[in-house]
N, CA, C, O and CB atoms as a CASP TS submission, in Angstrom:
PFRMAT TS
TARGET T0000
AUTHOR 0000-0000-0000
METHOD Language model
MODEL 1
PARENT N/A
ATOM      1  N   MET     1       0.843  -1.178   0.000  1.00  0.00           N
ATOM      2  CA  MET     1       0.000   0.000   0.000  1.00  0.00           C
ATOM      3  C   MET     1       0.890   1.244   0.000  1.00  0.00           C
ATOM      4  O   MET     1       1.866   1.320   0.747  1.00  0.00           O
ATOM      5  CB  MET     1      -0.960  -0.004   1.222  1.00  0.00           C
ATOM      6  N   GLN     2       0.541   2.223  -0.850  1.00  0.00           N
ATOM      7  CA  GLN     2       1.327   3.445  -0.971  1.00  0.00           C
ATOM      8  C   GLN     2       0.992   4.393   0.180  1.00  0.00           C
ATOM      9  O   GLN     2      -0.175   4.606   0.507  1.00  0.00           O
ATOM     10  CB  GLN     2       1.068   4.129  -2.334  1.00  0.00           C
ATOM     11  N   ARG     3       2.021   4.949   0.777  1.00  0.00           N
ATOM     12  CA  ARG     3       1.805   5.911   1.864  1.00  0.00           C
ATOM     13  C   ARG     3       1.218   7.198   1.297  1.00  0.00           C
ATOM     14  O   ARG     3       1.498   7.563   0.155  1.00  0.00           O
ATOM     15  CB  ARG     3       3.134   6.204   2.621  1.00  0.00           C
ATOM     16  N   GLU     4       0.410   7.881   2.090  1.00  0.00           N
ATOM     17  CA  GLU     4      -0.240   9.112   1.649  1.00  0.00           C
ATOM     18  C   GLU     4       0.788  10.168   1.258  1.00  0.00           C
ATOM     19  O   GLU     4       0.589  10.871   0.267  1.00  0.00           O
ATOM     20  CB  GLU     4      -1.154   9.654   2.748  1.00  0.00           C
ATOM     21  N   ALA     5       1.872  10.295   2.003  1.00  0.00           N
ATOM     22  CA  ALA     5       2.893  11.299   1.711  1.00  0.00           C
ATOM     23  C   ALA     5       3.531  11.062   0.350  1.00  0.00           C
ATOM     24  O   ALA     5       3.940  12.017  -0.309  1.00  0.00           O
ATOM     25  CB  ALA     5       3.965  11.296   2.796  1.00  0.00           C
ATOM     26  N   ASP     6       3.625   9.793  -0.089  1.00  0.00           N
ATOM     27  CA  ASP     6       4.219   9.489  -1.384  1.00  0.00           C
ATOM     28  C   ASP     6       3.317   9.903  -2.536  1.00  0.00           C
ATOM     29  O   ASP     6       3.805  10.131  -3.643  1.00  0.00           O
ATOM     30  CB  ASP     6       4.528   8.013  -1.479  1.00  0.00           C
ATOM     31  N   SER     7       2.017  10.005  -2.304  1.00  0.00           N
ATOM     32  CA  SER     7       1.093  10.320  -3.386  1.00  0.00           C
ATOM     33  C   SER     7       0.809  11.820  -3.502  1.00  0.00           C
ATOM     34  O   SER     7       0.046  12.226  -4.378  1.00  0.00           O
ATOM     35  CB  SER     7      -0.203   9.573  -3.181  1.00  0.00           C
ATOM     36  N   VAL     8       1.397  12.641  -2.654  1.00  0.00           N
ATOM     37  CA  VAL     8       1.171  14.079  -2.696  1.00  0.00           C
ATOM     38  C   VAL     8       1.925  14.670  -3.882  1.00  0.00           C
ATOM     39  O   VAL     8       3.111  14.406  -4.081  1.00  0.00           O
ATOM     40  CB  VAL     8       1.614  14.750  -1.371  1.00  0.00           C
ATOM     41  N   LYS     9       1.221  15.460  -4.649  1.00  0.00           N
ATOM     42  CA  LYS     9       1.859  16.138  -5.778  1.00  0.00           C
ATOM     43  C   LYS     9       2.693  17.288  -5.239  1.00  0.00           C
ATOM     44  O   LYS     9       2.225  18.055  -4.398  1.00  0.00           O
ATOM     45  CB  LYS     9       0.801  16.652  -6.809  1.00  0.00           C
ATOM     46  N   ARG    10       3.922  17.410  -5.716  1.00  0.00           N
ATOM     47  CA  ARG    10       4.885  18.337  -5.119  1.00  0.00           C
ATOM     48  C   ARG    10       5.071  19.628  -5.894  1.00  0.00           C
ATOM     49  O   ARG    10       5.529  20.615  -5.317  1.00  0.00           O
ATOM     50  CB  ARG    10       6.199  17.666  -4.985  1.00  0.00           C
ATOM     51  N   TYR    11       4.736  19.664  -7.175  1.00  0.00           N
ATOM     52  CA  TYR    11       5.066  20.812  -8.022  1.00  0.00           C
ATOM     53  C   TYR    11       3.791  21.527  -8.435  1.00  0.00           C
ATOM     54  O   TYR    11       2.865  20.913  -8.965  1.00  0.00           O
ATOM     55  CB  TYR    11       5.866  20.370  -9.270  1.00  0.00           C
ATOM     56  N   GLY    12       3.752  22.837  -8.187  1.00  0.00           N
ATOM     57  CA  GLY    12       2.517  23.555  -8.446  1.00  0.00           C
ATOM     58  C   GLY    12       2.705  24.869  -9.166  1.00  0.00           C
ATOM     59  O   GLY    12       3.816  25.368  -9.344  1.00  0.00           O
ATOM     60  N   ILE    13       1.560  25.411  -9.577  1.00  0.00           N
ATOM     61  CA  ILE    13       1.488  26.737 -10.172  1.00  0.00           C
ATOM     62  C   ILE    13       0.455  27.520  -9.364  1.00  0.00           C
ATOM     63  O   ILE    13      -0.714  27.138  -9.304  1.00  0.00           O
ATOM     64  CB  ILE    13       1.110  26.676 -11.712  1.00  0.00           C
ATOM     65  N   ARG    14       0.889  28.606  -8.751  1.00  0.00           N
ATOM     66  CA  ARG    14      -0.026  29.493  -8.025  1.00  0.00           C
ATOM     67  C   ARG    14      -0.457  30.602  -8.978  1.00  0.00           C
ATOM     68  O   ARG    14       0.368  31.239  -9.632  1.00  0.00           O
ATOM     69  CB  ARG    14       0.651  30.087  -6.728  1.00  0.00           C
ATOM     70  N   MET    15      -1.768  30.818  -9.040  1.00  0.00           N
ATOM     71  CA  MET    15      -2.322  31.875  -9.877  1.00  0.00           C
ATOM     72  C   MET    15      -2.971  32.918  -8.974  1.00  0.00           C
ATOM     73  O   MET    15      -3.797  32.585  -8.125  1.00  0.00           O
ATOM     74  CB  MET    15      -3.351  31.305 -10.905  1.00  0.00           C
ATOM     75  N   THR    16      -2.597  34.170  -9.159  1.00  0.00           N
ATOM     76  CA  THR    16      -3.174  35.285  -8.422  1.00  0.00           C
ATOM     77  C   THR    16      -3.526  36.389  -9.404  1.00  0.00           C
ATOM     78  O   THR    16      -3.201  36.316 -10.589  1.00  0.00           O
ATOM     79  CB  THR    16      -2.198  35.802  -7.330  1.00  0.00           C
ATOM     80  N   LEU    17      -4.189  37.401  -8.896  1.00  0.00           N
ATOM     81  CA  LEU    17      -4.546  38.557  -9.712  1.00  0.00           C
ATOM     82  C   LEU    17      -3.599  39.711  -9.383  1.00  0.00           C
ATOM     83  O   LEU    17      -3.243  39.903  -8.221  1.00  0.00           O
ATOM     84  CB  LEU    17      -6.031  38.971  -9.474  1.00  0.00           C
ATOM     85  N   PRO    18      -3.187  40.479 -10.391  1.00  0.00           N
ATOM     86  CA  PRO    18      -2.286  41.597 -10.125  1.00  0.00           C
ATOM     87  C   PRO    18      -3.011  42.746  -9.421  1.00  0.00           C
ATOM     88  O   PRO    18      -4.235  42.858  -9.493  1.00  0.00           O
ATOM     89  CB  PRO    18      -1.663  42.093 -11.432  1.00  0.00           C
ATOM     90  N   GLU    19      -2.244  43.590  -8.744  1.00  0.00           N
ATOM     91  CA  GLU    19      -2.803  44.788  -8.119  1.00  0.00           C
ATOM     92  C   GLU    19      -3.547  45.597  -9.169  1.00  0.00           C
ATOM     93  O   GLU    19      -3.093  45.723 -10.306  1.00  0.00           O
ATOM     94  CB  GLU    19      -1.691  45.644  -7.453  1.00  0.00           C
ATOM     95  N   GLY    20      -4.680  46.137  -8.786  1.00  0.00           N
ATOM     96  CA  GLY    20      -5.448  46.984  -9.697  1.00  0.00           C
ATOM     97  C   GLY    20      -6.375  46.230 -10.627  1.00  0.00           C
ATOM     98  O   GLY    20      -7.123  46.860 -11.375  1.00  0.00           O
ATOM     99  N   ASP    21      -6.356  44.911 -10.610  1.00  0.00           N
ATOM    100  CA  ASP    21      -7.236  44.136 -11.475  1.00  0.00           C
ATOM    101  C   ASP    21      -8.676  44.285 -10.980  1.00  0.00           C
ATOM    102  O   ASP    21      -8.919  44.140  -9.783  1.00  0.00           O
ATOM    103  CB  ASP    21      -6.810  42.635 -11.507  1.00  0.00           C
ATOM    104  N   PRO    22      -9.639  44.572 -11.867  1.00  0.00           N
ATOM    105  CA  PRO    22     -11.029  44.749 -11.439  1.00  0.00           C
ATOM    106  C   PRO    22     -11.625  43.517 -10.739  1.00  0.00           C
ATOM    107  O   PRO    22     -12.522  43.659  -9.908  1.00  0.00           O
ATOM    108  CB  PRO    22     -11.876  45.098 -12.634  1.00  0.00           C
ATOM    109  N   PHE    23     -11.147  42.335 -11.057  1.00  0.00           N
ATOM    110  CA  PHE    23     -11.681  41.123 -10.431  1.00  0.00           C
ATOM    111  C   PHE    23     -11.263  40.975  -8.966  1.00  0.00           C
ATOM    112  O   PHE    23     -11.767  40.095  -8.269  1.00  0.00           O
ATOM    113  CB  PHE    23     -11.229  39.906 -11.208  1.00  0.00           C
ATOM    114  N   ARG    24     -10.345  41.830  -8.490  1.00  0.00           N
ATOM    115  CA  ARG    24      -9.964  41.810  -7.074  1.00  0.00           C
ATOM    116  C   ARG    24     -11.002  42.497  -6.197  1.00  0.00           C
ATOM    117  O   ARG    24     -10.870  42.491  -4.974  1.00  0.00           O
ATOM    118  CB  ARG    24      -8.608  42.480  -6.884  1.00  0.00           C
ATOM    119  N   ALA    25     -12.031  43.088  -6.795  1.00  0.00           N
ATOM    120  CA  ALA    25     -13.078  43.761  -6.029  1.00  0.00           C
ATOM    121  C   ALA    25     -13.733  42.764  -5.067  1.00  0.00           C
ATOM    122  O   ALA    25     -13.884  41.590  -5.406  1.00  0.00           O
ATOM    123  CB  ALA    25     -14.141  44.387  -6.979  1.00  0.00           C
ATOM    124  N   PRO    26     -14.122  43.216  -3.878  1.00  0.00           N
ATOM    125  CA  PRO    26     -14.702  42.322  -2.869  1.00  0.00           C
ATOM    126  C   PRO    26     -15.949  41.575  -3.348  1.00  0.00           C
ATOM    127  O   PRO    26     -16.201  40.454  -2.907  1.00  0.00           O
ATOM    128  CB  PRO    26     -15.046  43.112  -1.641  1.00  0.00           C
ATOM    129  N   HIS    27     -16.724  42.178  -4.236  1.00  0.00           N
ATOM    130  CA  HIS    27     -17.942  41.516  -4.705  1.00  0.00           C
ATOM    131  C   HIS    27     -17.676  40.556  -5.865  1.00  0.00           C
ATOM    132  O   HIS    27     -18.595  39.889  -6.342  1.00  0.00           O
ATOM    133  CB  HIS    27     -18.964  42.555  -5.127  1.00  0.00           C
ATOM    134  N   LEU    28     -16.426  40.485  -6.319  1.00  0.00           N
ATOM    135  CA  LEU    28     -16.054  39.505  -7.354  1.00  0.00           C
ATOM    136  C   LEU    28     -15.172  38.437  -6.718  1.00  0.00           C
ATOM    137  O   LEU    28     -15.657  37.686  -5.873  1.00  0.00           O
ATOM    138  CB  LEU    28     -15.314  40.196  -8.557  1.00  0.00           C
ATOM    139  N   LEU    29     -13.907  38.340  -7.088  1.00  0.00           N
ATOM    140  CA  LEU    29     -13.039  37.301  -6.504  1.00  0.00           C
ATOM    141  C   LEU    29     -12.389  37.738  -5.201  1.00  0.00           C
ATOM    142  O   LEU    29     -12.024  36.892  -4.385  1.00  0.00           O
ATOM    143  CB  LEU    29     -11.960  36.913  -7.492  1.00  0.00           C
ATOM    144  N   GLY    30     -12.238  39.020  -4.991  1.00  0.00           N
ATOM    145  CA  GLY    30     -11.645  39.526  -3.763  1.00  0.00           C
ATOM    146  C   GLY    30     -10.144  39.708  -3.878  1.00  0.00           C
ATOM    147  O   GLY    30      -9.511  39.147  -4.772  1.00  0.00           O
ATOM    148  N   PRO    31      -9.572  40.497  -2.969  1.00  0.00           N
ATOM    149  CA  PRO    31      -8.153  40.850  -3.061  1.00  0.00           C
ATOM    150  C   PRO    31      -7.195  39.708  -2.716  1.00  0.00           C
ATOM    151  O   PRO    31      -6.006  39.791  -3.024  1.00  0.00           O
ATOM    152  CB  PRO    31      -7.875  42.004  -2.158  1.00  0.00           C
ATOM    153  N   HIS    32      -7.690  38.650  -2.085  1.00  0.00           N
ATOM    154  CA  HIS    32      -6.797  37.557  -1.662  1.00  0.00           C
ATOM    155  C   HIS    32      -7.023  36.267  -2.445  1.00  0.00           C
ATOM    156  O   HIS    32      -6.589  35.197  -2.018  1.00  0.00           O
ATOM    157  CB  HIS    32      -6.985  37.281  -0.182  1.00  0.00           C
ATOM    158  N   TRP    33      -7.698  36.362  -3.589  1.00  0.00           N
ATOM    159  CA  TRP    33      -7.983  35.166  -4.376  1.00  0.00           C
ATOM    160  C   TRP    33      -6.686  34.557  -4.904  1.00  0.00           C
ATOM    161  O   TRP    33      -5.785  35.265  -5.353  1.00  0.00           O
ATOM    162  CB  TRP    33      -8.934  35.497  -5.542  1.00  0.00           C
ATOM    163  N   GLU    34      -6.616  33.248  -4.840  1.00  0.00           N
ATOM    164  CA  GLU    34      -5.537  32.498  -5.483  1.00  0.00           C
ATOM    165  C   GLU    34      -6.037  31.095  -5.792  1.00  0.00           C
ATOM    166  O   GLU    34      -6.962  30.593  -5.154  1.00  0.00           O
ATOM    167  CB  GLU    34      -4.262  32.449  -4.581  1.00  0.00           C
ATOM    168  N   GLU    35      -5.427  30.490  -6.753  1.00  0.00           N
ATOM    169  CA  GLU    35      -5.717  29.106  -7.138  1.00  0.00           C
ATOM    170  C   GLU    35      -4.368  28.428  -7.324  1.00  0.00           C
ATOM    171  O   GLU    35      -3.445  29.021  -7.882  1.00  0.00           O
ATOM    172  CB  GLU    35      -6.610  29.020  -8.458  1.00  0.00           C
ATOM    173  N   ILE    36      -4.252  27.190  -6.860  1.00  0.00           N
ATOM    174  CA  ILE    36      -3.015  26.430  -7.060  1.00  0.00           C
ATOM    175  C   ILE    36      -3.372  25.112  -7.726  1.00  0.00           C
ATOM    176  O   ILE    36      -4.265  24.396  -7.274  1.00  0.00           O
ATOM    177  CB  ILE    36      -2.262  26.190  -5.706  1.00  0.00           C
ATOM    178  N   GLN    37      -2.665  24.798  -8.804  1.00  0.00           N
ATOM    179  CA  GLN    37      -2.797  23.498  -9.469  1.00  0.00           C
ATOM    180  C   GLN    37      -1.514  22.724  -9.206  1.00  0.00           C
ATOM    181  O   GLN    37      -0.413  23.258  -9.336  1.00  0.00           O
ATOM    182  CB  GLN    37      -3.067  23.655 -11.020  1.00  0.00           C
ATOM    183  N   TRP    38      -1.673  21.461  -8.836  1.00  0.00           N
ATOM    184  CA  TRP    38      -0.535  20.624  -8.469  1.00  0.00           C
ATOM    185  C   TRP    38      -0.267  19.572  -9.542  1.00  0.00           C
ATOM    186  O   TRP    38      -1.182  19.102 -10.217  1.00  0.00           O
ATOM    187  CB  TRP    38      -0.783  19.948  -7.113  1.00  0.00           C
ATOM    188  N   PHE    39       1.024  19.211  -9.685  1.00  0.00           N
ATOM    189  CA  PHE    39       1.466  18.254 -10.702  1.00  0.00           C
ATOM    190  C   PHE    39       2.447  17.268 -10.081  1.00  0.00           C
ATOM    191  O   PHE    39       3.059  17.540  -9.048  1.00  0.00           O
ATOM    192  CB  PHE    39       2.117  18.985 -11.907  1.00  0.00           C
ATOM    193  N   ASP    40       2.581  16.114 -10.735  1.00  0.00           N
ATOM    194  CA  ASP    40       3.458  15.054 -10.241  1.00  0.00           C
ATOM    195  C   ASP    40       4.943  15.358 -10.443  1.00  0.00           C
ATOM    196  O   ASP    40       5.780  14.917  -9.656  1.00  0.00           O
ATOM    197  CB  ASP    40       3.115  13.757 -10.923  1.00  0.00           C
ATOM    198  N   SER    41       5.269  16.111 -11.498  1.00  0.00           N
ATOM    199  CA  SER    41       6.682  16.366 -11.793  1.00  0.00           C
ATOM    200  C   SER    41       6.883  17.829 -12.185  1.00  0.00           C
ATOM    201  O   SER    41       5.947  18.518 -12.592  1.00  0.00           O
ATOM    202  CB  SER    41       7.183  15.432 -12.923  1.00  0.00           C
ATOM    203  N   ALA    42       8.127  18.281 -12.051  1.00  0.00           N
ATOM    204  CA  ALA    42       8.465  19.648 -12.449  1.00  0.00           C
ATOM    205  C   ALA    42       8.275  19.809 -13.961  1.00  0.00           C
ATOM    206  O   ALA    42       7.840  20.866 -14.417  1.00  0.00           O
ATOM    207  CB  ALA    42       9.927  19.996 -12.040  1.00  0.00           C
ATOM    208  N   ARG    43       8.594  18.787 -14.730  1.00  0.00           N
ATOM    209  CA  ARG    43       8.443  18.862 -16.187  1.00  0.00           C
ATOM    210  C   ARG    43       6.976  19.041 -16.563  1.00  0.00           C
ATOM    211  O   ARG    43       6.645  19.866 -17.414  1.00  0.00           O
ATOM    212  CB  ARG    43       9.016  17.593 -16.861  1.00  0.00           C
ATOM    213  N   GLU    44       6.098  18.268 -15.928  1.00  0.00           N
ATOM    214  CA  GLU    44       4.666  18.375 -16.201  1.00  0.00           C
ATOM    215  C   GLU    44       4.155  19.772 -15.831  1.00  0.00           C
ATOM    216  O   GLU    44       3.367  20.369 -16.565  1.00  0.00           O
ATOM    217  CB  GLU    44       3.883  17.290 -15.422  1.00  0.00           C
ATOM    218  N   ARG    45       4.613  20.280 -14.691  1.00  0.00           N
ATOM    219  CA  ARG    45       4.228  21.621 -14.262  1.00  0.00           C
ATOM    220  C   ARG    45       4.712  22.679 -15.248  1.00  0.00           C
ATOM    221  O   ARG    45       3.960  23.586 -15.605  1.00  0.00           O
ATOM    222  CB  ARG    45       4.784  21.911 -12.870  1.00  0.00           C
ATOM    223  N   ASP    46       5.966  22.565 -15.690  1.00  0.00           N
ATOM    224  CA  ASP    46       6.528  23.553 -16.604  1.00  0.00           C
ATOM    225  C   ASP    46       5.815  23.551 -17.956  1.00  0.00           C
ATOM    226  O   ASP    46       5.623  24.608 -18.557  1.00  0.00           O
ATOM    227  CB  ASP    46       8.012  23.292 -16.801  1.00  0.00           C
ATOM    228  N   GLU    47       5.427  22.380 -18.431  1.00  0.00           N
ATOM    229  CA  GLU    47       4.672  22.295 -19.685  1.00  0.00           C
ATOM    230  C   GLU    47       3.298  22.954 -19.547  1.00  0.00           C
ATOM    231  O   GLU    47       2.848  23.662 -20.447  1.00  0.00           O
ATOM    232  CB  GLU    47       4.512  20.827 -20.115  1.00  0.00           C
ATOM    233  N   ALA    48       2.640  22.714 -18.418  1.00  0.00           N
ATOM    234  CA  ALA    48       1.331  23.327 -18.177  1.00  0.00           C
ATOM    235  C   ALA    48       1.461  24.843 -18.066  1.00  0.00           C
ATOM    236  O   ALA    48       0.616  25.580 -18.574  1.00  0.00           O
ATOM    237  CB  ALA    48       0.690  22.753 -16.897  1.00  0.00           C
ATOM    238  N   LEU    49       2.512  25.304 -17.407  1.00  0.00           N
ATOM    239  CA  LEU    49       2.737  26.741 -17.259  1.00  0.00           C
ATOM    240  C   LEU    49       2.950  27.398 -18.620  1.00  0.00           C
ATOM    241  O   LEU    49       2.438  28.490 -18.868  1.00  0.00           O
ATOM    242  CB  LEU    49       3.947  27.005 -16.348  1.00  0.00           C
ATOM    243  N   GLU    50       3.685  26.753 -19.485  1.00  0.00           N
ATOM    244  CA  GLU    50       3.907  27.284 -20.842  1.00  0.00           C
ATOM    245  C   GLU    50       2.577  27.437 -21.578  1.00  0.00           C
ATOM    246  O   GLU    50       2.352  28.446 -22.246  1.00  0.00           O
ATOM    247  CB  GLU    50       4.859  26.356 -21.647  1.00  0.00           C
ATOM    248  N   CYS    51       1.701  26.449 -21.459  1.00  0.00           N
ATOM    249  CA  CYS    51       0.378  26.530 -22.091  1.00  0.00           C
ATOM    250  C   CYS    51      -0.456  27.646 -21.479  1.00  0.00           C
ATOM    251  O   CYS    51      -1.158  28.359 -22.196  1.00  0.00           O
ATOM    252  CB  CYS    51      -0.362  25.192 -21.960  1.00  0.00           C
ATOM    253  N   MET    52      -0.387  27.806 -20.159  1.00  0.00           N
ATOM    254  CA  MET    52      -1.162  28.848 -19.489  1.00  0.00           C
ATOM    255  C   MET    52      -0.728  30.247 -19.913  1.00  0.00           C
ATOM    256  O   MET    52      -1.550  31.160 -19.993  1.00  0.00           O
ATOM    257  CB  MET    52      -1.033  28.705 -17.983  1.00  0.00           C
ATOM    258  N   ARG    53       0.545  30.411 -20.181  1.00  0.00           N
ATOM    259  CA  ARG    53       1.067  31.736 -20.546  1.00  0.00           C
ATOM    260  C   ARG    53       0.757  32.112 -21.992  1.00  0.00           C
ATOM    261  O   ARG    53       0.863  33.282 -22.359  1.00  0.00           O
ATOM    262  CB  ARG    53       2.569  31.780 -20.325  1.00  0.00           C
ATOM    263  N   ASN    54       0.379  31.148 -22.809  1.00  0.00           N
ATOM    264  CA  ASN    54       0.007  31.423 -24.194  1.00  0.00           C
ATOM    265  C   ASN    54      -1.510  31.530 -24.284  1.00  0.00           C
ATOM    266  O   ASN    54      -2.217  30.588 -23.927  1.00  0.00           O
ATOM    267  CB  ASN    54       0.544  30.317 -25.151  1.00  0.00           C
ATOM    268  N   PRO    55      -2.020  32.670 -24.758  1.00  0.00           N
ATOM    269  CA  PRO    55      -3.479  32.834 -24.810  1.00  0.00           C
ATOM    270  C   PRO    55      -4.127  31.843 -25.767  1.00  0.00           C
ATOM    271  O   PRO    55      -3.542  31.500 -26.794  1.00  0.00           O
ATOM    272  CB  PRO    55      -3.836  34.257 -25.227  1.00  0.00           C
ATOM    273  N   PRO    56      -5.326  31.384 -25.438  1.00  0.00           N
ATOM    274  CA  PRO    56      -6.043  30.481 -26.337  1.00  0.00           C
ATOM    275  C   PRO    56      -6.353  31.177 -27.668  1.00  0.00           C
ATOM    276  O   PRO    56      -6.487  32.400 -27.703  1.00  0.00           O
ATOM    277  CB  PRO    56      -7.348  29.985 -25.673  1.00  0.00           C
ATOM    278  N   PRO    57      -6.466  30.430 -28.738  1.00  0.00           N
ATOM    279  CA  PRO    57      -6.698  31.043 -30.051  1.00  0.00           C
ATOM    280  C   PRO    57      -8.062  31.722 -30.172  1.00  0.00           C
ATOM    281  O   PRO    57      -8.259  32.516 -31.092  1.00  0.00           O
ATOM    282  CB  PRO    57      -6.568  29.998 -31.127  1.00  0.00           C
ATOM    283  N   TYR    58      -9.001  31.439 -29.282  1.00  0.00           N
ATOM    284  CA  TYR    58     -10.332  32.022 -29.399  1.00  0.00           C
ATOM    285  C   TYR    58     -10.469  33.344 -28.634  1.00  0.00           C
ATOM    286  O   TYR    58     -11.565  33.903 -28.594  1.00  0.00           O
ATOM    287  CB  TYR    58     -11.364  31.036 -28.900  1.00  0.00           C
ATOM    288  N   TYR    59      -9.387  33.866 -28.022  1.00  0.00           N
ATOM    289  CA  TYR    59      -9.463  35.181 -27.388  1.00  0.00           C
ATOM    290  C   TYR    59      -9.744  36.233 -28.462  1.00  0.00           C
ATOM    291  O   TYR    59      -9.268  36.128 -29.593  1.00  0.00           O
ATOM    292  CB  TYR    59      -8.143  35.510 -26.615  1.00  0.00           C
ATOM    293  N   ARG    60     -10.517  37.237 -28.090  1.00  0.00           N
ATOM    294  CA  ARG    60     -10.729  38.354 -29.009  1.00  0.00           C
ATOM    295  C   ARG    60      -9.441  39.162 -29.091  1.00  0.00           C
ATOM    296  O   ARG    60      -8.676  39.214 -28.128  1.00  0.00           O
ATOM    297  CB  ARG    60     -11.925  39.252 -28.548  1.00  0.00           C
ATOM    298  N   ARG    61      -9.204  39.782 -30.218  1.00  0.00           N
ATOM    299  CA  ARG    61      -8.034  40.629 -30.378  1.00  0.00           C
ATOM    300  C   ARG    61      -8.079  41.726 -29.311  1.00  0.00           C
ATOM    301  O   ARG    61      -9.116  42.364 -29.134  1.00  0.00           O
ATOM    302  CB  ARG    61      -7.975  41.240 -31.814  1.00  0.00           C
ATOM    303  N   GLY    62      -7.009  41.947 -28.620  1.00  0.00           N
ATOM    304  CA  GLY    62      -6.942  42.950 -27.559  1.00  0.00           C
ATOM    305  C   GLY    62      -7.212  42.392 -26.169  1.00  0.00           C
ATOM    306  O   GLY    62      -6.856  43.026 -25.176  1.00  0.00           O
ATOM    307  N   ASP    63      -7.838  41.210 -26.076  1.00  0.00           N
ATOM    308  CA  ASP    63      -8.061  40.585 -24.769  1.00  0.00           C
ATOM    309  C   ASP    63      -6.759  39.963 -24.283  1.00  0.00           C
ATOM    310  O   ASP    63      -5.965  39.453 -25.074  1.00  0.00           O
ATOM    311  CB  ASP    63      -9.189  39.511 -24.846  1.00  0.00           C
ATOM    312  N   ALA    64      -6.557  40.012 -22.998  1.00  0.00           N
ATOM    313  CA  ALA    64      -5.365  39.388 -22.426  1.00  0.00           C
ATOM    314  C   ALA    64      -5.684  38.928 -21.009  1.00  0.00           C
ATOM    315  O   ALA    64      -6.315  39.652 -20.238  1.00  0.00           O
ATOM    316  CB  ALA    64      -4.153  40.373 -22.431  1.00  0.00           C
ATOM    317  N   ALA    65      -5.250  37.739 -20.680  1.00  0.00           N
ATOM    318  CA  ALA    65      -5.421  37.241 -19.320  1.00  0.00           C
ATOM    319  C   ALA    65      -4.530  38.061 -18.395  1.00  0.00           C
ATOM    320  O   ALA    65      -3.426  38.450 -18.774  1.00  0.00           O
ATOM    321  CB  ALA    65      -5.081  35.717 -19.224  1.00  0.00           C
ATOM    322  N   THR    66      -5.008  38.320 -17.192  1.00  0.00           N
ATOM    323  CA  THR    66      -4.236  39.140 -16.260  1.00  0.00           C
ATOM    324  C   THR    66      -3.701  38.348 -15.083  1.00  0.00           C
ATOM    325  O   THR    66      -3.245  38.942 -14.106  1.00  0.00           O
ATOM    326  CB  THR    66      -5.079  40.274 -15.755  1.00  0.00           C
ATOM    327  N   LEU    67      -3.741  37.038 -15.144  1.00  0.00           N
ATOM    328  CA  LEU    67      -3.269  36.220 -14.031  1.00  0.00           C
ATOM    329  C   LEU    67      -1.754  36.311 -13.895  1.00  0.00           C
ATOM    330  O   LEU    67      -1.026  36.434 -14.879  1.00  0.00           O
ATOM    331  CB  LEU    67      -3.696  34.761 -14.220  1.00  0.00           C
ATOM    332  N   VAL    68      -1.305  36.248 -12.649  1.00  0.00           N
ATOM    333  CA  VAL    68       0.107  36.181 -12.329  1.00  0.00           C
ATOM    334  C   VAL    68       0.410  34.732 -11.970  1.00  0.00           C
ATOM    335  O   VAL    68      -0.238  34.168 -11.089  1.00  0.00           O
ATOM    336  CB  VAL    68       0.490  37.164 -11.162  1.00  0.00           C
ATOM    337  N   TYR    69       1.385  34.122 -12.640  1.00  0.00           N
ATOM    338  CA  TYR    69       1.735  32.726 -12.418  1.00  0.00           C
ATOM    339  C   TYR    69       3.041  32.643 -11.634  1.00  0.00           C
ATOM    340  O   TYR    69       3.978  33.400 -11.888  1.00  0.00           O
ATOM    341  CB  TYR    69       1.853  31.969 -13.760  1.00  0.00           C
ATOM    342  N   GLU    70       3.092  31.716 -10.680  1.00  0.00           N
ATOM    343  CA  GLU    70       4.285  31.523  -9.866  1.00  0.00           C
ATOM    344  C   GLU    70       4.475  30.024  -9.632  1.00  0.00           C
ATOM    345  O   GLU    70       3.546  29.327  -9.225  1.00  0.00           O
ATOM    346  CB  GLU    70       4.176  32.296  -8.509  1.00  0.00           C
ATOM    347  N   LYS    71       5.684  29.542  -9.894  1.00  0.00           N
ATOM    348  CA  LYS    71       6.006  28.144  -9.599  1.00  0.00           C
ATOM    349  C   LYS    71       6.148  27.971  -8.100  1.00  0.00           C
ATOM    350  O   LYS    71       6.775  28.791  -7.429  1.00  0.00           O
ATOM    351  CB  LYS    71       7.303  27.699 -10.325  1.00  0.00           C
ATOM    352  N   VAL    72       5.557  26.892  -7.569  1.00  0.00           N
ATOM    353  CA  VAL    72       5.671  26.583  -6.142  1.00  0.00           C
ATOM    354  C   VAL    72       5.990  25.101  -5.961  1.00  0.00           C
ATOM    355  O   VAL    72       5.698  24.280  -6.830  1.00  0.00           O
ATOM    356  CB  VAL    72       4.364  26.955  -5.387  1.00  0.00           C
ATOM    357  N   GLU    73       6.586  24.777  -4.832  1.00  0.00           N
ATOM    358  CA  GLU    73       6.876  23.386  -4.483  1.00  0.00           C
ATOM    359  C   GLU    73       6.551  23.165  -3.023  1.00  0.00           C
ATOM    360  O   GLU    73       6.691  24.063  -2.194  1.00  0.00           O
ATOM    361  CB  GLU    73       8.356  23.030  -4.773  1.00  0.00           C
ATOM    362  N   ARG    74       6.111  21.946  -2.720  1.00  0.00           N
ATOM    363  CA  ARG    74       5.839  21.579  -1.322  1.00  0.00           C
ATOM    364  C   ARG    74       7.118  21.104  -0.694  1.00  0.00           C
ATOM    365  O   ARG    74       7.131  20.742   0.483  1.00  0.00           O
ATOM    366  CB  ARG    74       4.741  20.485  -1.216  1.00  0.00           C
TER
END
């Protein structure tokens, strides 16, 4: 049986909103919003981060994601 500590994903990407972003308003996501996605390996995390930093092809011209991405490890 695999120990619980062995199955914990160690490599993550923390996503936050930059200062001044309208979505930081208290009635929307709030000033302390963050999301973390975890991955099994640094390579898997880095590949996902590369995809996240490239806008999807269906964005309207002039639209841009405002998320701040940060690599994290447990």
